[in-house]
RODO-2510 file (C-alpha; in nm, 4 decimals, decimal comma):
residues 594
     n   res          X          Y          Z
     1     x   -23,3515    16,0761    -9,6563
     2     x   -23,3526    16,1041    -9,2855
     3     x   -22,9827    16,1764    -9,1980
     4     x   -22,8696    16,2093    -8,8375
     5     x   -22,7086    16,5392    -8,7467
     6     x   -22,4586    16,5294    -8,4535
     7     x   -22,5186    16,8129    -8,2071
     8     x   -22,2154    16,9771    -8,0481
     9     x   -22,2595    17,0473    -7,6767
    10     x   -22,0106    17,2298    -7,4683
    11     x   -22,0492    16,9876    -7,1876
    12     x   -21,9346    16,6952    -7,4005
    13     x   -21,5963    16,8392    -7,3610
    14     x   -21,6026    16,6910    -7,0081
    15     x   -21,6484    16,3430    -7,1593
    16     x   -21,3675    16,3973    -7,4163
    17     x   -21,1406    16,4974    -7,1307
    18     x   -21,2579    16,1834    -6,9451
    19     x   -21,1723    15,9705    -7,2327
    20     x   -20,8205    16,1320    -7,2459
    21     x   -20,7829    16,0428    -6,8747
    22     x   -20,8871    15,6797    -6,9295
    23     x   -20,5333    15,5468    -6,9480
    24     x   -20,5859    15,4354    -7,2966
    25     x   -20,3732    15,6004    -7,5763
    26     x   -20,4039    15,4489    -7,9174
    27     x   -20,2591    15,7522    -8,1025
    28     x   -19,8983    15,6274    -8,0793
    29     x   -19,9683    15,2494    -8,1157
    30     x   -19,9284    15,0873    -8,4525
    31     x   -20,2600    14,9310    -8,5585
    32     x   -20,1165    14,5854    -8,5812
    33     x   -19,8057    14,4065    -8,6536
    34     x   -20,0062    14,1424    -8,8135
    35     x   -20,1317    14,1996    -9,1550
    36     x   -20,5191    14,1866    -9,1752
    37     x   -20,6760    14,0572    -9,5070
    38     x   -20,9056    14,2740    -9,7002
    39     x   -21,2792    14,2786    -9,5780
    40     x   -21,3884    14,1176    -9,8940
    41     x   -21,2018    13,7967    -9,8097
    42     x   -21,2245    13,7879    -9,4319
    43     x   -21,5388    13,7187    -9,2318
    44     x   -21,6891    14,0085    -9,0519
    45     x   -21,6195    14,0469    -8,6850
    46     x   -21,9044    14,1355    -8,4406
    47     x   -21,9001    14,3903    -8,1552
    48     x   -22,2140    14,3621    -7,9510
    49     x   -22,2758    14,6259    -7,6699
    50     x   -22,5740    14,6293    -7,4431
    51     x   -22,6723    14,8837    -7,1741
    52     x   -22,9240    14,7793    -6,9086
    53     x   -23,2479    14,9707    -6,8942
    54     x   -23,1364    15,2063    -7,1647
    55     x   -23,4563    15,3449    -7,3059
    56     x   -23,5336    15,5315    -7,6299
    57     x   -23,4144    15,8765    -7,5170
    58     x   -23,1314    15,9086    -7,7640
    59     x   -23,1752    16,2594    -7,9057
    60     x   -23,1702    16,1517    -8,2694
    61     x   -23,4891    15,9408    -8,1989
    62     x   -23,6783    16,2688    -8,1233
    63     x   -23,8576    16,1878    -7,8010
    64     x   -23,6326    16,3459    -7,5489
    65     x   -23,3547    16,5712    -7,6770
    66     x   -23,1573    16,6437    -7,3707
    67     x   -22,9558    16,3330    -7,3213
    68     x   -22,5870    16,3866    -7,3731
    69     x   -22,4591    16,0836    -7,5535
    70     x   -22,1994    16,1865    -7,8081
    71     x   -22,0420    15,8427    -7,8605
    72     x   -22,3697    15,6591    -7,9217
    73     x   -22,4815    15,9534    -8,1426
    74     x   -22,1553    15,9037    -8,3466
    75     x   -22,2281    15,5298    -8,3892
    76     x   -22,5906    15,6136    -8,4918
    77     x   -22,4421    15,8410    -8,7587
    78     x   -22,2269    15,5582    -8,8852
    79     x   -22,4933    15,2908    -8,8897
    80     x   -22,8666    15,2656    -8,8993
    81     x   -23,0608    15,3826    -8,5929
    82     x   -23,3835    15,1916    -8,5401
    83     x   -23,5974    15,4623    -8,3795
    84     x   -23,8978    15,2292    -8,3019
    85     x   -23,7274    14,9159    -8,1596
    86     x   -23,8936    14,7218    -7,8821
    87     x   -23,7864    14,4303    -7,6485
    88     x   -23,9728    14,0922    -7,6655
    89     x   -24,0755    14,1694    -7,3028
    90     x   -24,0382    14,4700    -7,0844
    91     x   -23,8275    14,2903    -6,8161
    92     x   -23,4604    14,1921    -6,8165
    93     x   -23,4791    13,8177    -6,8001
    94     x   -23,7371    13,7373    -7,0730
    95     x   -23,5932    14,0161    -7,3063
    96     x   -23,2437    13,8692    -7,2754
    97     x   -23,3307    13,5159    -7,2903
    98     x   -23,5368    13,6053    -7,6183
    99     x   -23,2333    13,8029    -7,7646
   100     x   -22,9800    13,5333    -7,7153
   101     x   -23,1929    13,2246    -7,7854
   102     x   -23,3820    13,3764    -8,0731
   103     x   -23,7202    13,2482    -7,9277
   104     x   -24,0058    13,4757    -7,8456
   105     x   -24,1673    13,4489    -7,4989
   106     x   -24,4723    13,3064    -7,6907
   107     x   -24,2565    12,9983    -7,7445
   108     x   -24,0876    12,9742    -7,4097
   109     x   -24,3378    13,1121    -7,1632
   110     x   -24,0534    13,3142    -7,0210
   111     x   -24,2244    13,6476    -6,9691
   112     x   -24,1186    13,7573    -6,6258
   113     x   -23,8106    13,7578    -6,4015
   114     x   -23,8675    13,3974    -6,2926
   115     x   -23,4955    13,3287    -6,2819
   116     x   -23,5163    13,0504    -6,5410
   117     x   -23,2614    12,9751    -6,8126
   118     x   -23,3623    12,9017    -7,1676
   119     x   -23,2011    12,5548    -7,1554
   120     x   -23,4115    12,4679    -6,8474
   121     x   -23,7343    12,4893    -7,0417
   122     x   -23,8611    12,1575    -7,1667
   123     x   -23,8079    12,1265    -7,5447
   124     x   -23,5379    12,3952    -7,5461
   125     x   -23,2562    12,2182    -7,3643
   126     x   -23,0362    12,2217    -7,6821
   127     x   -23,1326    12,5586    -7,8341
   128     x   -22,8518    12,7099    -8,0195
   129     x   -22,7938    13,0562    -7,8528
   130     x   -22,6409    13,3420    -8,0629
   131     x   -22,3146    13,3159    -7,8901
   132     x   -22,3086    12,9373    -7,9568
   133     x   -22,4082    12,9836    -8,3202
   134     x   -22,1113    13,2095    -8,3818
   135     x   -21,8680    12,9903    -8,1814
   136     x   -21,9881    12,7003    -8,3889
   137     x   -21,9189    12,8937    -8,7049
   138     x   -21,5538    12,9468    -8,6196
   139     x   -21,5567    13,2713    -8,4246
   140     x   -21,3635    13,3519    -8,1109
   141     x   -21,6633    13,4344    -7,8800
   142     x   -21,5883    13,6484    -7,5741
   143     x   -21,8527    13,7751    -7,3345
   144     x   -21,8451    13,9897    -7,0259
   145     x   -22,0855    14,1915    -6,8091
   146     x   -22,4540    14,1581    -6,7964
   147     x   -22,5569    13,9762    -7,1075
   148     x   -22,7988    13,7155    -6,9752
   149     x   -23,0151    13,7534    -6,6580
   150     x   -22,9212    13,7358    -6,3722
   151     x   -22,5900    13,9089    -6,4316
   152     x   -22,2507    13,7813    -6,3664
   153     x   -22,0910    13,5841    -6,6463
   154     x   -21,9894    13,2317    -6,5714
   155     x   -22,2944    13,1363    -6,3825
   156     x   -22,5012    12,8411    -6,5156
   157     x   -22,7695    13,0654    -6,6581
   158     x   -22,5301    13,2668    -6,8715
   159     x   -22,4541    12,9818    -7,1158
   160     x   -22,0965    12,9490    -6,9901
   161     x   -21,9899    12,6460    -7,1987
   162     x   -22,0774    12,8198    -7,5331
   163     x   -21,8334    13,1077    -7,4998
   164     x   -21,4637    13,0763    -7,5982
   165     x   -21,3654    13,2727    -7,2939
   166     x   -21,5394    13,4862    -7,0370
   167     x   -21,4762    13,8134    -6,8422
   168     x   -21,6248    13,7310    -6,4959
   169     x   -21,5785    14,0487    -6,2967
   170     x   -21,8499    14,2601    -6,1724
   171     x   -22,0477    14,5609    -6,3211
   172     x   -22,2080    14,8851    -6,2112
   173     x   -22,0588    15,1984    -6,0384
   174     x   -22,0404    15,2981    -5,6644
   175     x   -22,2708    15,5434    -5,5050
   176     x   -22,1670    15,8609    -5,3095
   177     x   -22,2901    16,1451    -5,1111
   178     x   -22,3904    16,3875    -5,3855
   179     x   -22,7444    16,4330    -5,5040
   180     x   -22,8581    16,1544    -5,2807
   181     x   -23,2108    16,0415    -5,2767
   182     x   -23,3727    15,7029    -5,1920
   183     x   -23,7403    15,5977    -5,2169
   184     x   -23,9111    15,4919    -4,9067
   185     x   -24,1961    15,3218    -5,0932
   186     x   -23,9744    15,0839    -5,2804
   187     x   -23,9252    14,7693    -5,0548
   188     x   -23,6401    14,6463    -5,2662
   189     x   -23,4069    14,9339    -5,1919
   190     x   -23,3192    14,9939    -5,5501
   191     x   -23,4899    15,3086    -5,6386
   192     x   -23,2272    15,5633    -5,5370
   193     x   -22,9577    15,7735    -5,6919
   194     x   -22,6290    15,9420    -5,6064
   195     x   -22,3042    16,0962    -5,7465
   196     x   -21,9723    15,9612    -5,6476
   197     x   -21,6280    16,1219    -5,6098
   198     x   -21,4693    15,7874    -5,7035
   199     x   -21,2395    15,7838    -5,9985
   200     x   -21,4243    15,6891    -6,3200
   201     x   -21,1696    15,4152    -6,4105
   202     x   -21,2289    15,2489    -6,0738
   203     x   -21,5981    15,1867    -6,1444
   204     x   -21,6791    14,8349    -6,2604
   205     x   -21,8624    14,9286    -6,5819
   206     x   -21,5606    15,1267    -6,6810
   207     x   -21,3259    14,8476    -6,5831
   208     x   -21,5308    14,6303    -6,8180
   209     x   -21,5174    14,8856    -7,0973
   210     x   -21,1389    14,9308    -7,0605
   211     x   -21,0878    14,5513    -7,0643
   212     x   -21,2789    14,5067    -7,3892
   213     x   -21,0918    14,8058    -7,5430
   214     x   -20,7628    14,6307    -7,4627
   215     x   -20,8975    14,3023    -7,6087
   216     x   -20,9689    14,4803    -7,9396
   217     x   -20,6465    14,6633    -7,9339
   218     x   -20,4349    14,3531    -7,8833
   219     x   -20,6483    14,0940    -8,0745
   220     x   -20,4342    14,1098    -8,3868
   221     x   -20,1381    13,9741    -8,1900
   222     x   -20,3334    13,7277    -7,9899
   223     x   -20,3380    13,3500    -8,0268
   224     x   -20,6996    13,3668    -8,1688
   225     x   -20,6155    13,6280    -8,4507
   226     x   -20,6764    13,3635    -8,7185
   227     x   -21,0432    13,3698    -8,6239
   228     x   -21,3078    13,6395    -8,6610
   229     x   -21,4256    13,7718    -8,3229
   230     x   -21,7601    13,8065    -8,1561
   231     x   -21,7156    14,0465    -7,8639
   232     x   -22,0277    14,0943    -7,6453
   233     x   -22,0340    14,2999    -7,3358
   234     x   -22,3140    14,4194    -7,1128
   235     x   -22,2928    14,7522    -6,9160
   236     x   -22,5024    14,7569    -6,6051
   237     x   -22,5948    15,1234    -6,6084
   238     x   -22,8367    15,2892    -6,6363
   239     x   -23,0012    15,0070    -6,4434
   240     x   -23,0875    15,0964    -6,0690
   241     x   -22,9564    15,2153    -5,8351
   242     x   -22,8684    15,5299    -6,0423
   243     x   -22,5180    15,5719    -5,9043
   244     x   -22,2512    15,7118    -6,1259
   245     x   -21,9452    15,9448    -6,0923
   246     x   -22,0543    16,2905    -5,9886
   247     x   -21,9227    16,4514    -6,3070
   248     x   -22,2046    16,2894    -6,5011
   249     x   -22,4630    16,4364    -6,2785
   250     x   -22,2944    16,7734    -6,3209
   251     x   -22,3643    16,7651    -6,6865
   252     x   -22,7338    16,8374    -6,6256
   253     x   -22,9344    17,1086    -6,4376
   254     x   -23,2610    16,9643    -6,3285
   255     x   -23,4378    17,2970    -6,3569
   256     x   -23,3526    17,2968    -6,7229
   257     x   -23,4936    16,9634    -6,7995
   258     x   -23,8362    16,9246    -6,9422
   259     x   -24,0810    16,6434    -6,8436
   260     x   -24,1154    16,3455    -7,0794
   261     x   -24,3259    16,4574    -7,3729
   262     x   -24,5345    16,1352    -7,3385
   263     x   -24,6573    16,2577    -7,0005
   264     x   -25,0161    16,3513    -6,9701
   265     x   -25,2058    16,4161    -6,6484
   266     x   -25,4922    16,1716    -6,6011
   267     x   -25,3697    15,9625    -6,8865
   268     x   -25,4844    15,6409    -6,7155
   269     x   -25,8496    15,7431    -6,7153
   270     x   -25,9226    15,5422    -7,0348
   271     x   -25,7313    15,2334    -6,9199
   272     x   -25,9309    14,9722    -6,7395
   273     x   -25,6496    14,8209    -6,5347
   274     x   -25,4838    15,1392    -6,3974
   275     x   -25,1202    15,0400    -6,3312
   276     x   -24,9799    15,3541    -6,1902
   277     x   -24,6718    15,3426    -5,9748
   278     x   -24,6733    15,4053    -5,6099
   279     x   -24,3070    15,4988    -5,6319
   280     x   -24,3982    15,7559    -5,9009
   281     x   -24,6602    15,9001    -5,6664
   282     x   -24,3893    15,9298    -5,4037
   283     x   -24,1501    16,1060    -5,6495
   284     x   -24,4087    16,3632    -5,7353
   285     x   -24,5124    16,4114    -5,3720
   286     x   -24,1524    16,4723    -5,2822
   287     x   -24,0997    16,7041    -5,5762
   288     x   -23,7981    16,5177    -5,7004
   289     x   -23,9264    16,4234    -6,0406
   290     x   -23,6694    16,6329    -6,2325
   291     x   -23,3990    16,5162    -6,0053
   292     x   -23,4884    16,1642    -6,0964
   293     x   -23,4723    16,2482    -6,4609
   294     x   -23,1244    16,4061    -6,4115
   295     x   -23,0211    16,0929    -6,2370
   296     x   -23,1227    15,8627    -6,5218
   297     x   -22,9680    16,0998    -6,7773
   298     x   -22,6469    16,0998    -6,5784
   299     x   -22,6257    15,7162    -6,5965
   300     x   -22,7183    15,7240    -6,9634
   301     x   -22,4192    15,9590    -7,0178
   302     x   -22,1910    15,7345    -6,7972
   303     x   -22,2933    15,4399    -7,0156
   304     x   -22,2175    15,6514    -7,3278
   305     x   -21,8754    15,7333    -7,1843
   306     x   -21,7975    15,3628    -7,1496
   307     x   -21,9283    15,2727    -7,5081
   308     x   -21,7010    15,5501    -7,6309
   309     x   -21,3944    15,3815    -7,4852
   310     x   -21,4764    15,0650    -7,6845
   311     x   -21,5669    15,2303    -8,0057
   312     x   -21,2543    15,4473    -7,9841
   313     x   -21,0559    15,1208    -7,9489
   314     x   -21,2263    14,9701    -8,2592
   315     x   -21,1774    15,2839    -8,4618
   316     x   -20,8003    15,2677    -8,3860
   317     x   -20,7805    14,9011    -8,4797
   318     x   -20,7336    14,7269    -8,8047
   319     x   -21,0827    14,5833    -8,7601
   320     x   -21,2803    14,9157    -8,7978
   321     x   -21,3874    14,8657    -9,1548
   322     x   -21,4648    14,4887    -9,1110
   323     x   -21,6797    14,4770    -8,7852
   324     x   -22,0580    14,4616    -8,7395
   325     x   -22,1478    14,6767    -8,4413
   326     x   -22,4539    14,6557    -8,2275
   327     x   -22,5673    14,8845    -7,9569
   328     x   -22,8852    14,8207    -7,7715
   329     x   -23,0698    14,8334    -7,4528
   330     x   -23,2602    14,5385    -7,3245
   331     x   -23,6043    14,7200    -7,2878
   332     x   -23,7469    15,0517    -7,2069
   333     x   -23,7984    15,2679    -6,8979
   334     x   -24,0798    15,5074    -6,8155
   335     x   -24,0029    15,8239    -6,6136
   336     x   -24,3546    15,9340    -6,5351
   337     x   -24,5491    15,8512    -6,8601
   338     x   -24,8748    15,6645    -6,7746
   339     x   -24,7984    15,7505    -6,4062
   340     x   -24,5209    15,4877    -6,4144
   341     x   -24,1596    15,4867    -6,2966
   342     x   -23,9824    15,1855    -6,4395
   343     x   -24,0263    14,8791    -6,6710
   344     x   -24,2593    14,6026    -6,5728
   345     x   -24,5608    14,7405    -6,7738
   346     x   -24,7744    14,6989    -7,0764
   347     x   -24,7084    15,0684    -7,1726
   348     x   -24,5005    15,1247    -7,4852
   349     x   -24,2322    15,3243    -7,2946
   350     x   -24,1514    15,0007    -7,1002
   351     x   -24,0498    14,8239    -7,4093
   352     x   -23,8945    15,1021    -7,6369
   353     x   -23,5102    15,1024    -7,6484
   354     x   -23,2298    15,2425    -7,8499
   355     x   -23,1020    14,9976    -8,1173
   356     x   -22,8232    15,0736    -8,3676
   357     x   -22,6740    14,8310    -8,6211
   358     x   -22,3644    14,9271    -8,8102
   359     x   -22,2685    14,6999    -9,1060
   360     x   -21,9764    14,8525    -9,2905
   361     x   -22,1203    14,7368    -9,6172
   362     x   -22,4795    14,8700    -9,5498
   363     x   -22,6162    15,1274    -9,7899
   364     x   -22,8488    15,2835    -9,5380
   365     x   -22,5676    15,3797    -9,2878
   366     x   -22,6309    15,7296    -9,1444
   367     x   -22,9992    15,7034    -9,1701
   368     x   -23,2890    15,6685    -8,9230
   369     x   -23,5326    15,3806    -8,9672
   370     x   -23,8825    15,4542    -8,8338
   371     x   -24,0046    15,1021    -8,9034
   372     x   -24,1206    14,8912    -8,6136
   373     x   -23,8630    14,6291    -8,5257
   374     x   -23,7833    14,4016    -8,2374
   375     x   -23,4756    14,3020    -8,0475
   376     x   -23,5619    13,9466    -8,1576
   377     x   -23,4358    14,0609    -8,5078
   378     x   -23,0788    14,0969    -8,4042
   379     x   -22,9888    13,7363    -8,3971
   380     x   -23,0963    13,6698    -8,7595
   381     x   -22,9632    14,0185    -8,8692
   382     x   -22,6117    13,9384    -8,7431
   383     x   -22,6142    13,5849    -8,8956
   384     x   -22,7218    13,7361    -9,2258
   385     x   -22,4755    14,0140    -9,2285
   386     x   -22,1986    13,7700    -9,1495
   387     x   -22,3040    13,5655    -9,4544
   388     x   -22,4057    13,2662    -9,2379
   389     x   -22,7396    13,0675    -9,2780
   390     x   -22,9983    13,1879    -9,0252
   391     x   -23,0803    12,9143    -8,7773
   392     x   -23,4210    12,7744    -8,8557
   393     x   -23,5533    12,8081    -8,4961
   394     x   -23,5174    13,1803    -8,4650
   395     x   -23,8407    13,3942    -8,4481
   396     x   -23,7129    13,7314    -8,5517
   397     x   -23,6604    13,8776    -8,8993
   398     x   -23,3266    13,9695    -9,0652
   399     x   -23,3177    14,3450    -9,0829
   400     x   -23,0818    14,3435    -9,3904
   401     x   -23,3629    14,5061    -9,6028
   402     x   -23,3707    14,8031    -9,3676
   403     x   -22,9989    14,8246    -9,3417
   404     x   -23,0141    14,8703    -9,7206
   405     x   -23,3150    15,0923    -9,7329
   406     x   -23,4072    15,1991    -9,3760
   407     x   -23,7599    15,2982    -9,4569
   408     x   -23,8387    15,0465    -9,7069
   409     x   -24,2125    15,0880    -9,7798
   410     x   -24,2495    14,7112    -9,8183
   411     x   -24,1457    14,6463    -9,4604
   412     x   -24,4730    14,5774    -9,2843
   413     x   -24,3746    14,3078    -9,0466
   414     x   -24,5462    14,3244    -8,7061
   415     x   -24,3712    14,2582    -8,3735
   416     x   -24,5116    14,0720    -8,0822
   417     x   -24,4412    14,1310    -7,7177
   418     x   -24,5461    13,9248    -7,4163
   419     x   -24,5389    14,0164    -7,0557
   420     x   -24,6852    13,8306    -6,7619
   421     x   -24,9265    13,6378    -6,9909
   422     x   -25,0477    13,9342    -7,1993
   423     x   -24,9719    13,9655    -7,5662
   424     x   -24,9083    14,2890    -7,7567
   425     x   -24,8898    14,3359    -8,1317
   426     x   -24,7395    14,6448    -8,2870
   427     x   -24,7399    14,7426    -8,6437
   428     x   -24,6182    15,0518    -8,8236
   429     x   -24,9531    15,2154    -8,7433
   430     x   -25,1225    15,0301    -8,4522
   431     x   -25,0446    14,8843    -8,1104
   432     x   -25,2858    14,6460    -7,9475
   433     x   -25,2661    14,5169    -7,5915
   434     x   -25,4826    14,1991    -7,6127
   435     x   -25,5927    14,1651    -7,2526
   436     x   -25,9619    14,0801    -7,2521
   437     x   -26,1880    14,3525    -7,1224
   438     x   -25,8603    14,5455    -7,0234
   439     x   -25,7325    14,5702    -7,3794
   440     x   -25,5833    14,8810    -7,5251
   441     x   -25,5682    15,0040    -7,8867
   442     x   -25,3583    15,2957    -8,0067
   443     x   -25,3124    15,4624    -8,3471
   444     x   -24,9383    15,5321    -8,2963
   445     x   -24,9106    15,7354    -8,6206
   446     x   -25,1626    16,0031    -8,5159
   447     x   -25,1259    15,9451    -8,1502
   448     x   -24,7554    15,8552    -8,0883
   449     x   -24,7763    15,9109    -7,7139
   450     x   -25,0804    15,6814    -7,6762
   451     x   -25,3005    15,9234    -7,4956
   452     x   -25,6381    15,7898    -7,6401
   453     x   -25,7262    15,4225    -7,5886
   454     x   -25,9535    15,3403    -7,8904
   455     x   -26,0241    14,9843    -7,7885
   456     x   -26,3981    14,9158    -7,7870
   457     x   -26,4829    15,2583    -7,9534
   458     x   -26,7151    15,2882    -8,2393
   459     x   -26,5438    15,2599    -8,5738
   460     x   -26,2526    15,0467    -8,4460
   461     x   -26,4120    14,7088    -8,4609
   462     x   -26,2594    14,6050    -8,7862
   463     x   -25,8985    14,7071    -8,7159
   464     x   -25,9245    14,5390    -8,3659
   465     x   -26,0355    14,2151    -8,5280
   466     x   -25,7737    14,2278    -8,7924
   467     x   -25,4988    14,2891    -8,5376
   468     x   -25,6240    14,0070    -8,3194
   469     x   -25,6235    13,7745    -8,6278
   470     x   -25,2748    13,8913    -8,7186
   471     x   -25,1581    13,8311    -8,3573
   472     x   -25,3005    13,4836    -8,3537
   473     x   -25,1351    13,3984    -8,6932
   474     x   -24,7976    13,5298    -8,5658
   475     x   -24,8140    13,3251    -8,2434
   476     x   -24,9274    13,0135    -8,4325
   477     x   -24,6636    13,0592    -8,7015
   478     x   -24,3870    13,0949    -8,4404
   479     x   -24,5043    12,8226    -8,2155
   480     x   -24,6402    12,5688    -8,4625
   481     x   -24,5037    12,6421    -8,8022
   482     x   -24,1178    12,6554    -8,7526
   483     x   -23,9267    12,3743    -8,9203
   484     x   -23,7439    12,1939    -8,6428
   485     x   -23,9347    12,3582    -8,3603
   486     x   -23,9457    12,0260    -8,1652
   487     x   -23,5709    11,9804    -8,2267
   488     x   -23,4301    12,3204    -8,1743
   489     x   -23,0614    12,3308    -8,0958
   490     x   -22,8929    12,1858    -8,3982
   491     x   -22,8706    12,5144    -8,5855
   492     x   -22,9694    12,3351    -8,9098
   493     x   -23,2507    12,4234    -9,1314
   494     x   -23,3505    12,0626    -9,1969
   495     x   -23,3817    11,9181    -8,8430
   496     x   -23,7525    11,8349    -8,8494
   497     x   -24,0875    11,8998    -9,0024
   498     x   -24,3574    12,1354    -8,9078
   499     x   -24,5657    12,0705    -8,5935
   500     x   -24,9380    12,0034    -8,6487
   501     x   -25,1123    12,3164    -8,5214
   502     x   -25,2984    12,2783    -8,1909
   503     x   -25,5992    12,5071    -8,1330
   504     x   -25,5780    12,6727    -7,7987
   505     x   -25,7808    12,9465    -7,6392
   506     x   -25,7499    13,2092    -7,3805
   507     x   -26,0119    13,2232    -7,1084
   508     x   -26,2361    13,5311    -7,1525
   509     x   -26,4977    13,4800    -6,8916
   510     x   -26,3072    13,4456    -6,5607
   511     x   -26,5169    13,5908    -6,2910
   512     x   -26,4308    13,6652    -5,9257
   513     x   -26,7128    13,7009    -5,6525
   514     x   -26,6944    13,7266    -5,2769
   515     x   -26,7615    13,3985    -5,0962
   516     x   -26,7848    13,4870    -4,7253
   517     x   -26,4443    13,6249    -4,6549
   518     x   -26,2922    13,4320    -4,9441
   519     x   -26,2926    13,4792    -5,3202
   520     x   -26,4547    13,2339    -5,5563
   521     x   -26,3175    13,2166    -5,9101
   522     x   -26,5067    13,0548    -6,1971
   523     x   -26,4553    13,0037    -6,5711
   524     x   -26,5562    12,7967    -6,8677
   525     x   -26,3660    12,4790    -6,9279
   526     x   -26,1432    12,4545    -7,2326
   527     x   -26,0611    12,1606    -7,4522
   528     x   -25,7224    11,9904    -7,4488
   529     x   -25,5734    12,1529    -7,1503
   530     x   -25,3772    11,9512    -6,8958
   531     x   -25,4174    12,1896    -6,6026
   532     x   -25,5089    12,5471    -6,4934
   533     x   -25,2691    12,7739    -6,3168
   534     x   -25,4316    13,0180    -6,0691
   535     x   -25,2378    13,3467    -6,0347
   536     x   -25,2922    13,6577    -5,8145
   537     x   -25,1380    13,9927    -5,7461
   538     x   -25,2325    14,3106    -5,5658
   539     x   -25,3482    14,6060    -5,7775
   540     x   -25,0273    14,8160    -5,8605
   541     x   -24,7865    14,5308    -5,8396
   542     x   -24,5926    14,4419    -6,1524
   543     x   -24,6092    14,0626    -6,1491
   544     x   -24,8484    13,7872    -6,0674
   545     x   -24,7680    13,5104    -5,8211
   546     x   -24,8798    13,1511    -5,8831
   547     x   -25,1348    13,0383    -5,6159
   548     x   -25,1983    12,6878    -5,7187
   549     x   -25,2123    12,4503    -6,0170
   550     x   -25,5506    12,2616    -6,0455
   551     x   -25,6479    11,9696    -6,2574
   552     x   -25,7931    11,9827    -6,6094
   553     x   -26,1678    12,0241    -6,6330
   554     x   -26,1680    12,2240    -6,3174
   555     x   -26,3987    12,5344    -6,3532
   556     x   -26,3951    12,6753    -6,0095
   557     x   -26,1560    12,7661    -5,7254
   558     x   -26,1935    12,9294    -5,3849
   559     x   -25,9049    13,1448    -5,2548
   560     x   -25,9192    13,1427    -4,8754
   561     x   -25,5749    13,3088    -4,8408
   562     x   -25,6871    13,6682    -4,8974
   563     x   -25,6683    13,9703    -4,6680
   564     x   -25,9737    14,1824    -4,6234
   565     x   -25,9678    14,5383    -4,7708
   566     x   -25,6845    14,4465    -5,0175
   567     x   -25,7668    14,4874    -5,3994
   568     x   -25,6634    14,1742    -5,5820
   569     x   -25,6338    14,0937    -5,9461
   570     x   -25,6804    13,7321    -6,0567
   571     x   -25,5620    13,5395    -6,3714
   572     x   -25,6197    13,1778    -6,4688
   573     x   -25,3901    13,0276    -6,7261
   574     x   -25,4991    12,7121    -6,9083
   575     x   -25,1910    12,4933    -6,9761
   576     x   -25,1944    12,3104    -7,3086
   577     x   -24,8610    12,1238    -7,2587
   578     x   -24,6560    12,1408    -7,5797
   579     x   -24,8972    12,3915    -7,7312
   580     x   -24,8144    12,6369    -7,4474
   581     x   -24,9983    12,8263    -7,1789
   582     x   -25,2592    13,0922    -7,2523
   583     x   -25,4081    13,3605    -7,0341
   584     x   -25,7415    13,4990    -6,9118
   585     x   -25,9175    13,8293    -6,8545
   586     x   -25,8153    13,9827    -6,5157
   587     x   -26,1015    14,0575    -6,2741
   588     x   -26,0357    14,2772    -5,9689
   589     x   -26,2042    14,2261    -5,6293
   590     x   -26,1676    14,3413    -5,2679
   591     x   -26,2551    14,0729    -5,0123
   592     x   -26,4825    14,1442    -4,7085
   593     x   -26,3675    14,1015    -4,3611
   594     x   -26,4493    13,7730    -4,1803
***
């Protein structure tokens, strides 16, 4: 049995004192003047906490031990910590849209920050989001902070009509003059960090946490107390810029911080599409790598402080023993692994996050699950744990078996990730990035840091073929085999029949060649497509941009908008209408001058 041991660190006294100064004192308050029925007769409440860009550096996971997160550690000791949890996509928007809708990016084609809302996608206009599902089942559903993307609650793309009430104030924390650094390579102006002298309680993330703590404290006397509650809040830190009160920076000495264990010099040598970060190159060149790690950890600790305010309020309330609690990030964040600084990547660190589920009735509480799971699993898990029928449209799996037995040997379900048109399948032993001649294959049991790309190597042909077949079966099952897939949104399990499968194919023979001072693309025609989407990016950029959409049966396109000397990467996506869009291999080329 893999029990979590809480480590005691002297510096955590700072956070205890900060909690004492947070203007909340539950010690002298009666828990409630309203009697609360026994948990066996009252539906379970839900407390759902997200922290933006919170990766898998929680000490108990075992990857990076120096993060000071006593409050999240405590929650992990009370629930089940999923040590190998991944997002559905390594970017805020598709990850969050998948989480709240229950639909994989393989269904929605939302696999980048395109600023699209799930209900804007044809066929998904009436999808039942998780917050709507609980509201429709009699819950008082209250949301605040960054839950959807982009951020502020109340906007059209935060599903405003399917919450009972909303907290619409801002998130984050101000910057200051301490430990200040800013990247010159980042044109967005986001890659920077600083410590502030501002009072902790004046920062927006802390205001958000204090507000939800008060909601929990006062719920028994509220007009909604006859209903179970679903409280969801999204903290903005540790999202960039890494600004936090100075006291959280002071918890760490950069000289004492090790580099991430997953870092290996020249680790990109066996990856065909080298996707190193120019920002990370700048950080190394300026010798601020450990300062950057300290800034990220400071923001993790600041997020942990705010989580503590909320969990303390729950613990002091009459609902402590009847509330499902979730803590999760929205994806991962690399701090030098694979020469990368950030998310927006096919590497495992860009998807790995911290995920904890506490069900007061779960037999596995206090244990660590090492099974591969997805954030897509949270929607069905919460429905299941609340004794509600899981909506038919959701793509994830209920984690109830793992809440009972966290390392159940029978749990062999793969997870599927999609980013920028590329599919990834991960099992308990293997991770395959299925990207044509730029594919990657890792044995994550024997090579957990993914230092050796096995794709195309002798002896791995069979497992590669098996994983590709399993990936295709997963995608087809989720896209074409879900009852009610054409009529998602009712929340019922009998809203339609299965869709007749449509056979669709990726393009595997896309070529790019010089044509004067332009680039000529060519590929083989597919059957059943309605159009082809031509996409391009510069090597090193995170995302493709759409150049043009051409008619079906087109097999050639000339790009005359290129700049000589620039290294471009191309992608052509066949669009099969209701069957979805597929991808292609990704040739690189540098055009000649005119």
